[in-house]
C-alpha positions as CSV (number, residue, x, y, z in Angstrom):
1,M,13.6,34.8,-24.4
2,G,10.2,34.6,-26.1
3,G,11.3,31.6,-28.1
4,D,12.1,29.8,-24.8
5,I,8.6,30.3,-23.6
6,I,7.1,29.1,-26.9
7,N,9.5,26.0,-26.9
8,T,8.5,25.2,-23.3
9,D,4.8,25.5,-24.1
10,V,5.2,23.2,-27.1
11,N,7.2,20.7,-25.0
12,L,4.5,20.7,-22.3
13,L,1.7,20.2,-24.8
14,L,3.5,17.3,-26.5
15,I,4.4,15.6,-23.2
16,T,0.8,16.0,-22.0
17,K,-0.5,14.4,-25.2
18,A,2.1,11.6,-24.7
19,Y,0.7,11.1,-21.2
20,E,-2.7,10.5,-22.7
21,L,-1.4,7.7,-24.9
22,F,-0.7,5.7,-21.8
23,E,-3.9,6.3,-19.8
24,R,-5.3,2.9,-20.7
25,T,-2.1,1.2,-22.0
26,A,0.5,-0.6,-19.9
27,P,3.3,-3.1,-20.7
28,L,1.1,-6.0,-19.5
29,S,-2.6,-6.5,-19.3
30,Y,-2.3,-6.8,-15.5
31,D,-0.2,-4.8,-12.9
32,C,3.3,-5.9,-13.8
33,G,4.4,-4.6,-10.3
34,R,3.0,-7.9,-9.0
35,L,6.0,-9.7,-10.7
36,C,8.7,-7.8,-8.9
37,G,7.1,-6.1,-5.9
38,S,6.9,-2.8,-7.8
39,R,10.7,-2.5,-7.7
40,C,10.7,0.4,-10.3
41,C,8.8,2.5,-7.7
42,K,11.4,1.9,-5.0
43,G,14.2,4.2,-5.8
44,S,16.5,6.1,-3.4
45,D,17.3,9.7,-2.9
46,N,19.9,9.3,-5.6
47,T,17.9,7.2,-8.1
48,G,14.8,8.1,-10.0
49,M,13.1,8.5,-13.4
50,W,14.6,10.9,-15.9
51,L,12.3,13.7,-16.9
52,F,11.9,14.9,-20.5
53,P,12.7,18.5,-21.3
54,D,10.4,20.9,-19.3
55,E,8.4,18.0,-17.8
56,E,9.3,19.0,-14.3
57,K,6.9,22.0,-14.8
58,L,4.0,19.5,-15.1
59,L,5.0,17.6,-11.9
60,K,6.5,20.3,-9.6
61,D,3.6,20.3,-7.1
62,T,2.8,16.6,-7.2
63,A,2.6,14.9,-3.8
64,G,5.1,12.0,-3.3
65,F,7.6,13.3,-5.8
66,E,10.8,15.2,-5.4
67,I,12.4,16.8,-8.5
68,K,16.2,17.0,-8.5
69,D,19.0,18.1,-10.7
70,C,20.6,15.2,-12.6
71,E,24.0,15.6,-14.3
72,S,23.6,12.3,-16.1
73,N,20.3,13.3,-17.8
74,F,21.8,15.7,-20.2
75,G,21.1,18.7,-18.0
76,Y,17.4,17.8,-17.4
77,K,15.8,17.0,-14.1
78,M,15.1,13.7,-12.4
79,L,12.1,12.7,-10.4
80,V,12.5,10.7,-7.2
81,C,9.4,8.8,-6.1
82,R,8.4,7.9,-2.6
83,G,7.0,4.5,-3.6
84,F,3.4,5.3,-4.4
85,C,1.5,7.7,-6.6
86,E,-1.7,8.2,-8.5
87,R,-1.1,6.6,-11.9
88,K,-2.4,9.7,-13.7
89,T,0.4,11.8,-12.1
90,R,3.3,9.6,-13.2
91,P,6.1,11.1,-15.4
92,L,6.4,9.8,-19.0
93,S,9.5,7.7,-18.1
94,C,7.3,5.8,-15.6
95,R,4.5,5.4,-18.1
96,I,6.8,3.8,-20.7
97,F,9.1,1.9,-18.4
98,P,11.0,-0.4,-19.2
99,Y,10.9,0.9,-22.7
100,F,12.1,4.1,-24.3
101,P,11.2,5.8,-27.6
102,M,13.7,5.4,-30.4
103,I,14.2,7.8,-33.3
104,S,16.3,7.0,-36.3
105,G,15.9,9.5,-39.1
106,D,12.2,9.3,-39.9
107,N,11.7,6.0,-38.2
108,F,10.0,5.8,-34.8
109,D,10.2,2.7,-32.5
110,A,10.3,1.4,-29.0
111,R,13.3,-0.1,-27.5
112,A,14.0,-2.0,-24.3
113,D,15.7,0.4,-21.8
114,I,18.8,-1.6,-20.7
115,R,19.0,0.5,-17.5
116,G,16.0,-1.5,-16.2
117,I,17.4,-5.0,-16.8
118,S,18.4,-5.5,-13.2
119,I,15.0,-4.7,-11.7
120,C,12.4,-5.4,-14.4
121,P,11.2,-9.0,-15.1
122,L,10.0,-7.9,-18.5
123,L,13.6,-7.4,-19.4
124,C,15.5,-9.9,-17.3
125,K,13.0,-12.7,-17.9
126,N,12.3,-11.6,-21.5
127,I,8.6,-11.2,-21.0
128,K,6.9,-9.8,-24.1
129,P,4.9,-6.6,-23.5
130,E,1.5,-6.0,-25.0
131,Y,1.7,-5.0,-28.6
132,A,-0.7,-2.1,-28.0
133,F,1.9,-0.7,-25.4
134,I,4.8,-0.9,-27.9
135,R,2.6,0.8,-30.5
136,Q,1.9,3.6,-28.1
137,V,5.6,4.1,-27.3
138,R,6.1,4.4,-31.1
139,K,3.3,6.9,-31.3
140,A,4.9,8.8,-28.4
141,A,8.2,8.9,-30.2
142,R,6.6,10.3,-33.4
143,L,4.6,12.9,-31.3
144,L,7.5,14.0,-29.2
145,S,9.8,14.4,-32.2
146,Q,7.8,17.4,-33.2
147,S,9.9,19.3,-30.7
148,D,13.5,19.7,-31.8
149,E,14.6,19.8,-28.1
150,I,12.8,16.6,-27.2
151,R,13.9,14.9,-30.4
152,E,17.5,15.7,-29.6
153,Y,17.0,14.5,-26.0
154,I,15.6,11.1,-27.2
155,I,18.4,10.7,-29.7
156,N,21.0,11.5,-26.9
157,V,19.4,9.0,-24.5
158,N,19.4,6.4,-27.3
159,S,23.1,7.0,-28.0
160,M,23.7,6.5,-24.2
161,L,21.7,3.3,-24.2
162,D,23.7,2.0,-27.1
163,E,26.9,2.8,-25.3
164,I,25.7,0.9,-22.2
165,G,24.7,-2.0,-24.3
166,D,28.0,-2.1,-26.1
167,F,29.9,-1.9,-22.7
168,A,27.7,-4.7,-21.3
169,E,28.5,-7.0,-24.3
170,R,32.2,-6.3,-24.0
171,T,32.3,-7.2,-20.2
172,V,30.3,-10.4,-20.4
């Protein structure tokens, strides 16, 4: 029981530090929501941003958000947005969208998150993000990997993204 509390505290500290990496860094030098009408902020009651392990504890009392169980997120929660928020209250998935950290052994990188290809012009129109943003996603991967639980989560999501990509290639 005590180990769970320590793990949760470590996860929350690492996620909070990851948040800070994106306080002044975004995929583009301007509001990329202007390209698509902020489509990534317009989910439904059944769609949202996946939360990292224990992240819901940081967001549970935030106005405009609903936290839900999510079977497809490896047992972790999902955040449903009502279409607007204060940038400083966004979950990590929103801050890094449409990219996701990648961990392979001791290598840390950023990868395009194929789940966003149908809504994000950065992916569907192949618009290059700011290099500083990609560098911050890499830093976040390295930082978050200090938690075994978060590292495992990132690796599991990467495996799932690989499967989605493989399936998409086979069906085209």
